[in-house]
FIKE-209738 format. One record per residue (C-alpha): x, y, z; residue in one letter. Coordinates in steps of 0.5 Angstrom, whole numbers, plus 2048, in hexadecimal, padded with zeros to 3 digits. Layout:
REM residues N
XYZA ...
This chain:
REM residues 468
8AC8E48CEX 8AA8DD8D0X 8AE8D88CBX 8AA8D18CAX 8AC8CA8CDX 8B18C78C9X 8AC8C28C8X 8A78C68C5X 8AD8CA8C0X 8AF8C28BEX 8A88C08BCX 8A68C78B9X 8AC8C68B5X 8AB8BF8B4X 8A38C08B2X 8A58C68ADX 8AA8C38AAX 8A68BD8A8X 8A18C28A6X 8A58C48A0X 8A78BD89FX 8A08BB89EX 89E8C189BX 8A48C1895X 8A28B8895X 89B8BA894X 89C8C088EX 8A18BB88BX 89C8B588BX 8968B9889X 89A8BC883X 89D8B5881X 8968B2881X 8938B787DX 8998B7878X 8998B0878X 8918B0876X 8938B5870X 8988B086EX 8948AB86DX 88E8AE86AX 8938B2865X 8968AB863X 88F8A8862X 88D8AF85EX 8938AE85AX 8938A6858X 88B8A9856X 88E8AD851X 8928A884FX 88D8A484DX 8898AA84AX 88F8AA845X 8908A4843X 8888A4841X 8888A983DX 88F8A783AX 88A8A1838X 8848A5836X 8868AB833X 8868A882CX 87E8A782DX 8788AB82DX 8788B0834X 8718AC835X 8758A6836X 87A8AA83BX 8758AC83FX 8728A583FX 8798A2841X 87A8A7846X 8738A784AX 87589F84BX 87C8A184DX 8798A5852X 8738A0854X 87989B855X 87D89F859X 8788A085DX 8748A685AX 87A8AB85CX 87A8B285BX 87C8B3854X 87C8B884EX 87E8B8847X 87F8BF843X 8818BF83CX 8868C5839X 8808CA838X 87D8C983FX 8788C383EX 8768BF843X 8778B8840X 8758B5846X 8738B684EX 8728B2853X 86A8B2856X 86E8B485CX 8728B985AX 86C8BE858X 86A8BE860X 8718C1862X 8718C685CX 8798C685CX 87C8CC858X 8818CB852X 8888CE853X 88A8D284DX 8908CE84DX 8918C684FX 8978C6854X 8978BF854X 8988C185CX 8928BF861X 88F8C4865X 8898C486BX 8838C886AX 87C8C886EX 8768C786AX 8708C786DX 8738C6874X 8778C0871X 87E8C0871X 8808BE86AX 8878BB868X 8888BD860X 88D8BB85BX 88C8BF855X 8918BC84EX 8918BE847X 8918B7843X 8958B883CX 8938B2837X 8958B3830X 8938BA82EX 88E8BB833X 88E8BD83AX 8898BB840X 8888BF846X 8878BA84CX 8848BB853X 8848B6858X 8828B785FX 8818B3866X 87D8B586CX 8818B6872X 87B8B7877X 87C8AE879X 8848B087BX 8838B787EX 87E8B4883X 8838AF884X 8898B4885X 8838B988AX 8838B288EX 88A8B188EX 88A8B9891X 8858B8896X 8888B2899X 88F8B6899X 88A8BD89CX 8888B88A2X 88E8B38A3X 8938B88A3X 8908BC8A9X 88F8B68ADX 8968B38ACX 8998B98AEX 8958BA8B5X 8968B38B6X 89E8B38B4X 89F8B98B8X 89B8B68BFX 8A08B08BDX 8A68B58BDX 8A48B98C3X 8A48B28C7X 8AB8B08C4X 8AD8B78C5X 8AB8B78CDX 8AD8AF8CEX 8B48B18CBX 8B48B78CFX 8B28B48D6X 8B98B28D8X 8BB8BA8D7X 8B68BB8DBX 8B88B78E0X 8BF8B98DFX 8BC8C08E0X 8B98BF8E7X 8BE8BB8EAX 8C38C18E8X 8BE8C68EBX 8BE8C28F2X 8C68C28F2X 8C88C88F7X 8CE8CA8FBX 8CC8C6900X 8CC8C08FCX 8D18C18F7X 8D38BA8F7X 8CD8B78F4X 8CD8B58ECX 8C98B48E7X 8C78AD8E5X 8CB8AB8DFX 8C68A78D9X 8CB8A28D6X 8C88A38CFX 8CE8A68CCX 8CB8AB8C9X 8CB8B48CAX 8C68B28D0X 8CC8AE8D4X 8D18B38D1X 8CD8B98D4X 8CD8B58DBX 8D48B48DBX 8D58BA8DAX 8D18BD8DFX 8D48B98E4X 8DB8BB8E2X 8D98C28E3X 8D68C18EAX 8DD8BE8EBX 8E08C38E9X 8DC8C88ECX 8DC8C48F4X 8E38C48F3X 8E48CB8F2X 8DF8CD8F8X 8E38C88FDX 8E88CD8FBX 8E58D38FCX 8E28D0903X 8E98CE905X 8EC8D4902X 8E78D9906X 8E88D590CX 8F08D590CX 8F08DC90AX 8EB8DE910X 8EF8DA915X 8F68DD913X 8F38E4913X 8F08E391AX 8F68E291DX 8FA8E991CX 8F38EC91DX 8F38E8924X 8FA8EA925X 8F98F1923X 8F28F2927X 8F58EE92DX 8FC8F392EX 8F78F992CX 8F38F8932X 8F88F6937X 8FB8FD935X 8F5901936X 8F38FD93DX 8F7902941X 8FC908940X 90390693DX 90990993CX 90B90B934X 910906933X 90B901935X 906904930X 90C90592BX 90D8FD92CX 9068FB92BX 9058FF925X 90B8FC922X 9088F5924X 9028F7920X 9068FA91AX 9098F391AX 9038F0919X 9008F4914X 9058F3910X 9058EB911X 8FD8ED910X 8FE8F1909X 9038EC906X 8FD8E7908X 8F88EB904X 8FD8ED8FEX 8FE8E58FDX 8F68E38FEX 8F58E98F9X 8FB8E68F4X 8F88DF8F4X 8F18E28F3X 8F38E68EDX 8F68E08EAX 8F08DB8EBX 8EC8E08E7X 8F18E18E2X 8F28E88E4X 8F98E88E5X 8FC8E78DFX 9048E78DFX 9088EB8DAX 90C8E68D6X 9128E88D2X 9198E58D0X 91E8E58D7X 9248E18D9X 9228DD8DFX 9298DD8E2X 9298E48E2X 9228E48E6X 9258DF8EBX 92B8E28ECX 9278E98EFX 9248E48F3X 9298E18F6X 92C8E78F8X 9268E88FDX 9278E18FFX 92F8E2901X 92C8E7905X 9278E3908X 92C8DD90AX 9318E190CX 92C8E3912X 92B8DC913X 9338D9912X 9308D590CX 9358D3907X 9328D6901X 9348D48F9X 9328D58F3X 9338D28ECX 9328D68E6X 9358D68DFX 9388DC8DCX 9348DA8D6X 92D8DD8D6X 9278D88D7X 9228DC8D2X 91A8DB8D5X 9138DE8D3X 9138E18DAX 9108E78DFX 9168E98E3X 9138EB8E8X 90F8E58E9X 9158E08E8X 9188E48EEX 9138E48F3X 9138DC8F1X 91A8DB8F3X 9198DF8F8X 9148DC8FBX 9188D58FAX 91F8D78FDX 91B8DB903X 9188D4905X 91F8D0904X 9228D5908X 91C8D590DX 91B8CE90FX 9238CC90EX 9278CD915X 92D8D0917X 9338CE913X 92F8CA90EX 92F8CC906X 92B8CF900X 92D8CE8F9X 9298D28F3X 92B8CF8ECX 9298D18E5X 92A8CD8DFX 9278C98D9X 9248C28D9X 9208BF8D3X 91E8C68CFX 91C8C88D6X 91F8CE8DAX 9208CB8E2X 9218CF8E8X 9228CB8EFX 9228CD8F6X 9258C88FAX 9268C8902X 9288C3907X 9228C590CX 91D8C2910X 91A8BF90AX 9128BD908X 90F8B790AX 90C8B2905X 9068B3906X 9068BA906X 90A8BB900X 9048BB8FBX 9018C18FEX 9068C5900X 9038CA8F9X 8FC8CA8FCX 8FA8D0900X 8FB8D2907X 8FF8CB908X 9048CA90CX 9088C390EX 9098C5915X 9028C7917X 9068C991EX 90A8CE91BX 9088D591DX 9078DA918X 90D8DE919X 9118D8918X 90D8D4912X 9098DA90FX 9028D990CX 9038D4907X 9018D8901X 9098D98FEX 9098D28FBX 9018D38F8X 9048DA8F4X 90B8D68F2X 9068D18EFX 9018D68EBX 9088DA8E9X 90B8D48E6X 9048D18E2X 9038D98DFX 90A8D88DCX 9088D18D9X 90D8CE8DEX 90C8C98E4X 90F8C88EBX 9108C28EFX 9138C18F5X 9178BB8F8X 9198BA900X 9198B5905X 9198B790DX 9208B990FX 9238B8908X 9228BF905X 91D8C1900X 91E8C38F8X 9198C88F5X 91A8C78EDX 9178CC8E8X 9178CA8E0X 9158D08DCX 9158CF8D4X 91B8D28D1X 91A8D78CBX 91A8D38C5X 91C8CD8C9X 9238CF8CAX 9278D58CCX 9288DA8C6X 9308DA8C8X 9308D38C8X 92D8D38C2X 9318D88BEX 9388D58C1X 9368CF8BDX 
């Protein structure tokens, strides 16, 4: 089901809320006005009754005819109001001339509370009371017509019925215009964002300097576009580098197999070709495995299984492999690992892989007769693992990029001697997955130092804490 635009929905909500508010206001005003009329009329009737009571008190000792005459004069002075007075036996002592026209009924008892009656199509407000003077009681009724008041009330209602719809329609039109005007920058942002595609990811939204939600929305979208552009560039670079790295071994294998198939060859020659192709396949398989690992890391799939482990023991296992690699190249390999455990939350397999990458690189780029040191320790509440070498070093301009994928400081270095530039990228991912950091220090001809920092368990080694 297609929803209405935000402007229309805002206008509908505004119209509905305003309609409810105006309806409640109209009802409140109507009843307030009606109650005000009743209070005014009731006060007038009570004042009239009080005058009749004082008159009866003054003339009760005279004859009934004298009382009738006084009541008539009182009624005429009061504007020939509706008034009727009866004695205890129910005989009318006085009834004003206009009372007969309405035929006001006499209730069974005088409640003293005004009530509204409609007699001969005329609304009347009637007050019935009993006046006690000495041993005499008199039933008295005073009334006031409400037709003029009701006419004014009716005109007020008519005014509300006519003006409220007009006001609602005017307010809805104004609200819709205001909502469209307020949402116009959003439409502009939408159109600009819609025009941004893969070909122009560098485009940005115009940020209004209004200090409101629109400015924050534009800034947020621009930040998102910057992240998307950076991620897209990385994907393009990653794809290009991966394609380049895969193209080389595939071309080598293809060339060697084509040469072998051009003419008949001996079994040894075929065996040599197969061995060469197998060697390239192993390198390609390792490259694909590393690419898959980084791809899973990017998508958060390759989660590590962390548990409490001794960093020294993990590094000690890797050093046994490093010694064999260093002996083949006649490099002095030394390790400095404390006898006390250095406890960290780690995936032991992943950390072994990280240190094997660092040690392998150190041996690979250290010339014959050089030295490689592996150190484990603690520093400022962190576990430290360092791999130092006396190798060829890294140029200052290359140092910030050594952890980037497919980056090789020496562009002329062959795949056989320099790898494909994924090892340190994998190492950085492993370090960050352990909530740690890895950094490099190097200079051309002065060797390199790769330093790993990992948080200790509870900030310190359990053995050290127990010893204290």
